[in-house]
C-alpha positions as CSV (number, residue, x, y, z in Angstrom):
1,M,-42.3,77.2,-53.3
2,D,-43.2,73.7,-55.2
3,S,-46.1,73.0,-57.0
4,N,-48.1,71.0,-53.9
5,A,-47.7,74.0,-51.9
6,I,-49.1,76.5,-55.1
7,K,-51.8,73.9,-55.6
8,H,-52.7,73.4,-52.2
9,Y,-52.7,77.7,-51.6
10,L,-54.9,78.2,-54.5
11,H,-56.6,75.1,-53.7
12,Y,-57.7,76.7,-50.4
13,Y,-58.5,80.5,-51.7
14,Y,-60.9,79.4,-54.6
15,R,-62.7,77.0,-52.3
16,F,-63.4,78.7,-49.1
17,N,-62.2,82.4,-49.7
18,R,-64.0,82.6,-53.0
19,Q,-66.7,79.9,-52.8
20,Y,-66.3,78.5,-55.9
21,D,-68.5,75.4,-55.9
22,Y,-66.1,72.7,-57.5
23,V,-62.1,73.5,-57.0
24,A,-60.2,69.9,-58.0
25,T,-56.6,69.2,-58.9
26,E,-55.3,67.6,-61.7
27,V,-58.6,67.6,-63.7
28,D,-58.8,66.0,-67.5
29,L,-60.7,69.0,-69.5
30,G,-59.1,66.6,-72.7
31,L,-58.9,67.5,-75.8
32,P,-58.3,64.1,-77.2
33,Y,-59.4,65.3,-81.0
34,L,-56.1,67.0,-81.1
35,G,-54.0,64.2,-79.8
36,Y,-53.6,64.7,-76.2
37,G,-55.2,65.2,-73.0
38,N,-55.3,68.3,-71.2
39,I,-55.1,68.1,-67.5
40,A,-55.4,71.1,-65.8
41,D,-53.3,71.7,-62.0
42,L,-56.1,73.4,-61.1
43,A,-59.7,73.7,-62.4
44,V,-62.1,75.8,-60.1
45,C,-65.9,76.5,-61.2
46,N,-69.3,78.1,-60.0
47,D,-72.7,78.6,-62.1
48,K,-71.0,81.1,-63.9
49,E,-67.6,80.3,-65.3
50,L,-64.8,77.6,-65.6
51,I,-60.9,78.5,-64.5
52,E,-58.0,76.8,-65.8
53,I,-55.1,77.5,-63.7
54,E,-51.7,75.8,-64.7
55,V,-49.1,76.1,-62.2
56,K,-45.3,76.5,-63.3
57,T,-42.2,76.0,-60.8
58,S,-39.2,76.7,-64.2
59,I,-38.9,78.7,-66.6
60,K,-38.4,75.4,-68.8
61,D,-42.0,74.0,-67.6
62,F,-43.3,77.6,-68.5
63,K,-42.1,77.6,-72.4
64,A,-42.9,74.2,-73.1
65,D,-46.7,75.0,-72.0
66,F,-46.8,76.8,-75.1
67,V,-46.3,74.0,-77.5
68,K,-49.9,72.6,-76.9
69,N,-52.5,72.6,-79.0
70,K,-55.0,74.2,-76.3
71,H,-53.6,77.6,-76.8
72,A,-54.2,77.8,-80.2
73,I,-57.8,77.0,-79.1
74,Y,-57.8,79.8,-76.5
75,K,-56.3,82.3,-78.0
76,G,-58.8,81.8,-80.9
77,E,-56.6,80.8,-83.5
78,I,-58.9,77.6,-84.4
79,K,-62.1,79.2,-85.4
80,D,-65.9,77.8,-85.1
81,L,-65.3,75.5,-81.7
82,P,-68.0,74.9,-79.2
83,T,-66.7,76.1,-76.1
84,S,-67.6,72.0,-74.8
85,Y,-68.1,69.4,-76.7
86,T,-69.2,65.6,-76.3
87,K,-69.2,62.7,-78.5
88,G,-68.9,59.2,-77.0
89,K,-66.5,59.4,-74.3
90,Y,-64.4,62.3,-76.0
91,N,-64.9,65.5,-74.3
92,Y,-63.3,68.8,-74.7
93,I,-63.8,71.8,-72.2
94,V,-62.7,75.5,-73.3
95,P,-62.4,77.6,-70.1
96,N,-63.5,81.0,-69.2
97,K,-60.5,82.0,-68.4
98,F,-57.1,81.2,-68.2
99,Y,-54.5,81.4,-65.3
100,F,-50.2,80.7,-65.1
101,A,-49.4,80.4,-61.4
102,L,-46.0,81.5,-60.6
103,S,-43.9,81.6,-57.2
104,N,-42.5,84.9,-56.4
105,E,-38.9,83.7,-57.0
106,L,-39.7,81.9,-60.4
107,Y,-41.6,85.3,-61.6
108,L,-38.4,87.9,-60.3
109,K,-35.6,85.6,-61.8
110,E,-37.7,85.0,-64.5
111,R,-39.7,88.2,-65.3
112,G,-38.3,89.2,-68.6
113,T,-38.7,85.9,-70.1
114,I,-42.1,85.5,-68.7
115,E,-43.7,88.9,-70.0
116,I,-41.7,88.4,-73.7
117,I,-43.7,85.1,-73.8
118,L,-47.3,86.6,-72.5
119,Q,-47.1,89.3,-75.3
120,D,-48.8,87.0,-77.6
121,F,-51.1,85.7,-75.0
122,V,-52.7,89.1,-73.9
123,G,-56.0,87.2,-72.3
124,Y,-53.6,85.2,-70.0
125,G,-54.0,86.0,-66.3
126,L,-50.6,85.4,-64.1
127,I,-50.9,84.7,-60.2
128,I,-48.1,85.3,-58.4
129,L,-47.7,83.4,-54.9
130,L,-45.7,84.7,-51.9
131,G,-45.6,82.1,-49.6
132,D,-49.1,82.2,-47.6
133,R,-50.6,85.0,-50.2
134,H,-50.8,85.8,-53.9
135,Y,-51.1,88.6,-55.9
136,V,-52.8,89.0,-59.7
137,N,-50.3,90.2,-61.7
138,R,-51.8,90.2,-64.6
139,R,-56.1,89.5,-64.9
140,A,-57.2,87.5,-67.3
141,T,-59.8,88.2,-70.0
142,L,-63.0,86.1,-70.9
143,I,-61.9,83.5,-74.3
144,H,-65.6,83.2,-73.9
145,K,-68.8,84.5,-71.7
146,L,-71.1,80.8,-72.2
147,K,-71.8,78.8,-68.6
148,P,-70.0,75.3,-68.0
149,E,-71.9,72.3,-69.2
150,S,-73.0,69.8,-66.3
151,F,-70.3,67.5,-67.8
152,V,-67.7,70.1,-66.5
153,Y,-69.1,70.0,-62.7
154,N,-69.5,66.2,-62.6
155,R,-65.7,65.9,-63.9
156,I,-64.5,68.2,-61.5
157,A,-66.5,66.5,-58.7
158,R,-65.3,62.9,-59.7
159,R,-62.1,64.5,-59.3
160,S,-62.1,66.1,-56.3
161,S,-63.7,62.7,-55.0
162,A,-61.0,60.8,-55.9
163,E,-58.5,63.6,-54.6
164,A,-60.7,63.3,-50.8
165,Y,-60.6,59.4,-51.2
166,V,-56.3,59.0,-51.6
167,L,-56.1,61.6,-48.8
168,R,-58.3,59.5,-46.7
169,D,-56.5,56.6,-47.2
170,K,-53.1,58.2,-46.7
171,S,-53.8,58.5,-43.0
172,L,-55.2,54.8,-42.7
């Protein structure tokens, strides 16, 4: 199962089965003050929470994700940061929950390595995809309890409308 198939499945699930109002792929949840942008494979938001989902299709890609600075924030190693902040054109957004999504094939093949890595990230969730269904192997715990700010909804909505435009443009 490739990343597009996983994203498509989760997009449908969160929008139509779970009824989240805002769902988009490749959403910039940027953390530029740390020197990089944070592009979430899937961002899911309603009036109560923001969920970030990273889709991984290889163990190399899974391992590489943990060098990102965002994980120090999500684990609470960097203290006294607000959950979202706007300064000029720079924003960063800390989700309420964080998940990895993997194919069942990858999980079964690399289960030991994945479980060892995730021991240091106890609050992270893990979604396993099995074709046209999924299961939550680990439930994510709350990183924080604050509701998303309005610019979070705007960012996801802009990305979602851009995705719709590209799809329509390709169909012409």
